[in-house]
C-alpha positions in Angstrom: 0.0 0.0 0.0 1.5 3.3 -1.1 2.2 6.0 1.5 2.3 9.7 0.6 5.7 11.1 0.6 5.8 14.0 3.2 9.4 15.1 2.8 9.6 18.8 2.0 11.3 19.5 -1.3 13.9 21.6 0.4 14.8 18.7 2.7 14.8 15.8 0.3 18.6 15.8 0.1 19.0 15.6 3.9 16.3 12.9 4.2 18.0 10.8 1.5 21.3 11.2 3.4 19.6 10.2 6.6 18.2 7.1 5.0 21.6 6.1 3.7 23.1 6.7 7.2 20.5 4.4 8.7 21.2 1.7 6.2 24.9 1.7 6.8 25.0 2.5 10.6 26.1 -0.3 13.0 25.5 1.5 16.3 22.5 2.7 18.2 20.4 4.6 15.7 19.2 7.0 18.4 22.6 8.7 18.2 22.1 9.7 14.6 21.1 13.3 13.7 17.7 13.5 12.1 16.7 16.0 9.5 15.2 19.2 11.0 11.7 18.8 9.4 11.0 15.7 11.4 12.0 17.2 14.8 9.6 17.9 17.6 10.0 21.1 19.6 9.5 19.1 22.7 12.2 17.4 24.8 11.9 13.7 25.7 11.9 14.7 29.4 8.3 16.0 28.9 7.1 12.5 27.8 6.8 11.4 31.4 3.6 13.4 31.6 1.8 10.8 29.5 1.6 8.5 32.5 -0.8 10.7 34.4 -2.5 13.1 32.1 -5.8 11.6 33.1 -6.0 12.3 36.8 -9.2 10.3 37.3 -7.6 7.1 35.7 -4.4 7.6 37.6 -6.2 7.9 41.0 -8.9 5.3 40.3 -7.1 2.2 41.7 -6.7 3.9 45.1 -10.5 4.2 45.4 -11.2 0.4 44.8 -11.3 -1.9 47.8 -11.4 -5.2 46.0 -7.9 -6.3 45.0 -8.9 -8.1 41.8 -11.0 -5.1 40.6 -8.2 -2.8 41.7 -5.8 -4.6 39.5 -8.1 -4.3 36.6 -8.2 -0.5 37.2 -4.4 -0.4 37.1 -4.5 -2.2 33.8 -7.2 0.1 32.5 -5.1 3.2 33.5 -2.0 1.7 31.8 -3.8 0.9 28.6 -5.3 4.4 28.7 -1.9 6.0 28.7 -0.7 4.4 25.4 -2.7 6.5 23.0 -1.2 9.7 24.2 2.3 8.2 24.5 2.6 6.5 21.1 0.1 7.9 18.6 -1.2 11.3 19.7 1.5 13.1 17.7 0.7 11.2 14.6 -2.9 12.1 14.9 -2.3 15.8 15.6 0.8 16.4 13.4 0.4 13.9 10.6 3.4 11.9 11.6 5.6 10.9 14.5 8.1 13.5 15.4 11.6 12.9 16.9 11.8 14.5 20.3 14.7 16.6 21.4 17.1 14.3 23.3 17.8 15.7 26.8 21.2 16.7 28.0 22.5 15.3 31.3 20.9 17.1 34.2 17.9 18.5 32.3 14.7 18.6 34.3 11.0 19.1 33.7 8.4 19.7 36.3 4.7 20.4 36.4 1.4 19.6 38.2 -2.2 18.9 37.6 -4.8 20.4 39.9 -8.2 18.7 40.2 -11.1 19.9 42.4 -12.0 16.2 43.2 -8.6 14.6 43.5 -6.2 17.3 44.6 -2.8 18.0 43.2 -0.7 15.5 41.2 3.0 16.5 40.9 5.4 15.5 38.1 9.2 15.7 38.1 11.4 14.3 35.4 15.2 14.4 35.2 17.8 13.2 32.7 19.9 11.0 35.0 22.3 9.3 32.6 24.2 10.2 29.5 25.7 6.9 28.5 23.3 5.2 28.2 20.7 8.0 27.9 18.1 7.5 30.7 15.2 9.7 31.9 14.0 9.3 35.5 10.5 10.4 36.5 8.2 10.5 39.5 4.5 11.3 39.7 2.6 11.5 43.0 -0.7 12.5 44.5 -0.5 12.8 48.3 -4.2 13.4 48.8 -4.9 9.9 47.4 -1.6 8.3 48.5 -0.5 7.1 45.1 3.0 7.4 43.5 4.5 6.3 40.2 8.2 6.3 39.7 10.4 4.8 37.0 13.0 5.4 34.4 13.2 4.9 30.6 15.9 4.5 28.0 15.8 3.4 24.4 18.1 1.5 22.0 17.2 1.7 18.3 18.3 -0.6 15.4 17.3 -1.1 11.8 14.8 -3.9 10.9 14.0 -4.2 7.2 12.3 -0.9 6.3 11.4 0.0 9.9 13.3 1.2 13.0 13.1 -1.2 16.0 13.2 0.4 19.4 13.8 -1.5 22.6 12.8 0.4 25.7 14.6 -0.5 28.9 13.7 0.4 32.4 10.3 0.1 34.2 7.8 1.9 36.3 6.6 1.1 39.8 3.1 2.2 40.9 2.7 2.3 44.7 -0.6 2.5 46.6 0.0 3.5 50.1 -3.6 3.3 51.1 -3.3 -0.5 50.7 -0.1 -1.1 52.7 2.3 0.0 50.0 0.9 -2.3 47.4 3.2 -2.3 44.4 2.8 -2.8 40.7 5.8 -3.5 38.5 5.2 -2.3 34.9 7.6 -3.2 32.1 7.8 -1.2 28.9 6.8 -2.5 25.4 9.1 -2.6 22.5 8.1 -0.7 19.4 8.9 -0.2 15.8 8.7 2.9 13.6 7.1 2.5 10.2 6.8 4.9 7.3 10.5 5.9 7.4 11.0 5.7 3.7 8.3 8.2 3.0 9.2 10.7 5.7 5.9 10.1 7.6 6.9 7.8 10.5 4.4 6.3 12.9 4.7 4.0 15.9 3.5 0.4 16.4 4.0 -1.5 19.6 5.2 -5.1 19.5 6.2 -8.0 21.7 5.0 -8.2 25.3 4.9 -6.2 28.5 3.9 -7.1 32.0 2.2 -5.8 35.1 2.9 -7.7 38.2 1.4 -6.8 41.6 2.2 -7.6 45.2 -1.5 -8.3 45.6 -1.0 -11.5 43.6 -2.2 -10.7 40.0 -0.3 -10.5 36.7 -1.2 -9.1 33.3 0.6 -10.3 30.2 0.0 -7.9 27.4 0.8 -8.8 23.8 1.0 -6.2 21.1 0.5 -6.5 17.3 -0.1 -4.1 14.4 -1.4 -3.9 10.9 0.6 -6.2 8.6 1.0 -5.8 4.8 -2.0 -8.0 4.1 -4.0 -8.3 7.3 -4.4 -7.2 10.9 -5.5 -4.0 12.6 -3.2 -1.2 13.8 -2.5 -0.7 17.6 -3.9 -4.1 18.6 -3.3 -5.7 22.0 -4.4 -8.7 24.0 -4.0 -9.0 27.7 -4.4 -12.0 29.9 -5.0 -11.6 33.7 -3.9 -14.5 35.8 -3.6 -15.1 39.6 -0.2 -15.6 41.1 1.3 -19.1 40.5 -1.5 -20.1 38.1 -0.5 -19.0 34.6 -3.1 -21.2 33.0 -6.0 -20.0 35.1 -7.1 -17.0 33.1 -9.4 -14.7 35.1 -10.0 -12.1 32.3 -9.0 -11.5 28.7 -8.8 -8.0 27.4 -8.4 -7.3 23.7 -8.9 -4.6 21.1 -7.0 -1.4 20.1 -5.0 0.5 22.7 -5.7 3.6 20.6 -9.4 2.9 20.5 -12.0 0.4 21.9 -11.1 -2.7 23.9 -13.4 -5.5 25.4 -13.0 -7.5 28.5 -14.2 -11.1 28.8 -14.3 -13.0 32.2 -13.8 -16.7 32.8 -17.5 -17.4 32.2 -17.3 -15.8 28.7 -19.2 -12.6 29.5 -17.9 -9.8 27.4 -18.2 -6.0 28.0 -16.5 -2.8 27.0 -13.3 -2.3 28.9 -12.1 1.1 27.6 -12.5 3.5 24.7 -9.2 5.4 24.9 -10.6 8.2 22.8 -12.9 9.0 25.7 -10.1 9.2 28.3 -10.1 12.8 29.6 -6.7 14.4 29.2 -5.9 17.1 31.8 -3.6 20.0 31.0 -0.3 20.0 32.8 0.5 23.2 34.5 4.1 24.4 33.9 5.9 27.5 35.1 6.3 30.3 32.5 9.6 29.8 30.6 11.0 33.1 31.9 10.6 31.8 35.5 12.4 28.6 34.8 16.0 27.6 35.6 18.2 27.2 32.5 18.4 23.5 33.3 14.6 23.2 32.8 13.5 21.7 29.4 11.4 24.5 28.0 13.8 27.3 28.8 16.9 25.3 27.8 15.5 24.3 24.4 13.4 27.5 23.8 15.5 28.9 21.0 15.7 25.5 19.3 11.9 25.0 19.7 11.2 28.4 18.2 13.4 27.6 15.2 11.6 24.3 14.7 8.2 26.0 14.9 9.5 28.6 12.3 10.8 25.8 10.0 14.2 27.6 10.0 16.5 24.6 9.5 19.7 26.6 9.5 18.8 28.3 12.8 17.8 24.9 14.3 21.3 23.7 13.6 23.0 26.8 15.0 21.0 26.9 18.3 21.3 23.2 18.9 25.1 23.4 18.3 25.5 26.0 21.1 23.9 23.7 23.7 25.7 20.6 22.4 29.2 22.3 22.4 28.7 23.4 26.0 27.7 19.9 27.0 30.8 18.5 25.4 32.9 21.0 27.3 31.2 20.1 30.6 31.9 16.4 30.1 35.5 17.0 29.3 36.1 19.2 32.3 34.4 16.7 34.5 36.7 14.0 33.1 39.7 16.2 33.6 38.9 16.9 37.3 37.5 13.4 38.1 34.0 14.9 38.9 30.6 13.4 38.4 27.5 15.3 37.5 25.3 15.5 40.6 21.7 14.1 40.3 19.0 16.3 41.6 16.2 13.9 42.6 17.3 10.4 41.7 19.8 7.9 43.0 21.0 4.5 41.9 20.1 1.5 44.0 21.5 -2.1 43.8 19.1 -4.7 42.6 20.1 -6.9 45.5 19.0 -4.3 48.0 15.4 -4.3 46.7 14.0 -7.8 47.4 10.5 -6.7 46.5 11.7 -5.7 43.1 13.5 -9.0 42.5 10.4 -10.9 43.6 8.1 -9.0 41.3 10.5 -9.4 38.4 10.7 -13.2 39.0 6.9 -13.5 39.2 6.5 -11.5 36.1 9.1 -13.6 34.3 11.4 -10.8 33.4 15.1 -10.1 34.1 15.7 -8.0 37.2 17.9 -5.0 36.5 18.2 -2.1 34.2 16.8 -4.0 31.2 13.8 -5.4 33.1 11.6 -5.8 30.1 13.2 -8.9 28.6 11.9 -12.4 29.1 14.0 -14.3 31.6 13.9 -17.3 29.3 16.1 -15.6 26.7 18.2 -13.1 28.6 21.2 -13.3 30.9 20.5 -12.9 34.6 21.6 -9.6 36.0 24.7 -9.4 38.2 23.1 -8.8 41.6 26.3 -7.2 42.9 26.6 -4.5 40.2 23.2 -4.1 38.4 21.3 -1.0 39.5 18.0 0.8 39.1 17.2 4.5 39.3 14.9 5.5 42.1 13.2 8.7 43.1 14.3 10.1 46.5 11.6 12.3 48.0 14.1 13.7 50.5 16.4 14.9 47.7 13.3 16.4 46.0 12.5 18.4 49.2 16.1 19.6 49.5 16.5 20.5 45.8 13.3 22.0 44.6 14.0 24.4 41.8 13.2 27.9 43.0 10.3 29.6 41.3 12.0 33.0 42.0 15.5 33.0 40.4 16.4 36.1 42.5 15.8 34.2 45.7 19.3 33.6 47.2 18.1 32.3 50.6 18.6 28.7 49.4 21.3 28.4 46.7 20.7 25.9 44.0 23.8 23.8 44.3 23.5 22.0 41.0 23.1 25.3 39.1 26.1 26.6 41.0 28.0 23.5 39.7 27.1 24.6 36.1 28.5 28.0 36.8 31.6 26.4 38.2 32.1 24.3 35.1 31.6 27.3 32.8 34.2 29.4 34.7 36.9 26.7 34.9 40.0 27.1 32.9 39.7 25.5 29.4 41.1 22.1 28.8 43.8 22.0 26.2 42.2 21.0 22.9 38.8 20.3 24.6 37.0 21.4 21.4 39.3 19.7 18.9 37.3 16.5 18.8 34.1 17.5 17.2 33.0 14.2 15.8 30.2 13.5 18.1 28.0 15.3 20.5 27.9 14.4 24.2 24.2 15.1 24.2 22.8 11.5 24.0 21.2 10.7 20.7 21.4 14.3 19.4 18.3 15.0 17.3 
């Protein structure tokens, strides 16, 4: 089936070069520079908001007393996040756009206020450069619910599509039920439509939701094939702990549309119409009130250039930020320093028995890649493998000040940036200009 070519005439040369680069590249495709016309003016740190844009769905599990029905509400919330995460840009903009890849230390914050459910807070931080990893935490204290996790990607070429493996996971905690936890792994995906400059996302493989309450969801994804199938299709099987063949519910349909749920007796009802999920507007500080480490201020000039379609200006503005990041990394290497994380810290897998137990029950490998099946992956080294975890104490100590002129509580991380800028140059520190130290430079 033919697809309309959406490459602007002025960018056909750069797109052709990009396709040739993809075909001959042996590394992680996320590190390749994409042509400007396919860029999004939004940083990847902002994508964490998709987990909780529907306050009612995010909070719903905390209001359900029955553990089985509570688990179903968690599954419903998760399925309800997929449309905004993976196909909303295609629907609104005509194709998937490549987000701006965050620099180390970049942060994004916001909140949702709801008269019925109170305030839900979001913080997101780029915690790693190699590999690129974004940590995030979302919580609603009024309803005693918290989600935290981290996400990274590794891309490779597969026939005419780009295959993307997501690594990391999310953990939903319901404090109203004794700290009940839900381990959520991330689906793999592939990006179609590359040849025609109109990419779109399809999910593939499996992901899992495993709870400490004793229930597991195995979710399989499939899409439209060349001759058959329907886009954005999934099938989920809900089973009790230790009884993988005892299916309590089967949920199937489109994660971007309508899905049905069938119980063990064969009774079928509508589970979710994702188009009816109410998306709430995230509240974010005005750009002029943000720290220069916050996404929208840091990328403002690049975002403006993308919106204008000024491809030369995009390159110029991105280069300024990328060069500074290269200088920072070289100066840190020179002085034996490590970039300080603002809100997240690494924890050893072996020090989180609850996490290891949930991973084992879900059938995935514990550790930084906890989305792979344990049957075809090497077990993690319990002495070295780590996860990124949100530290509420660090958050309380390092809240970015709304008033930049407030010197009563210095921002130590921003002061570290000033220190890096003011240090004496490293001899030849800009001589090696072959690759940006901003991960996966867009």
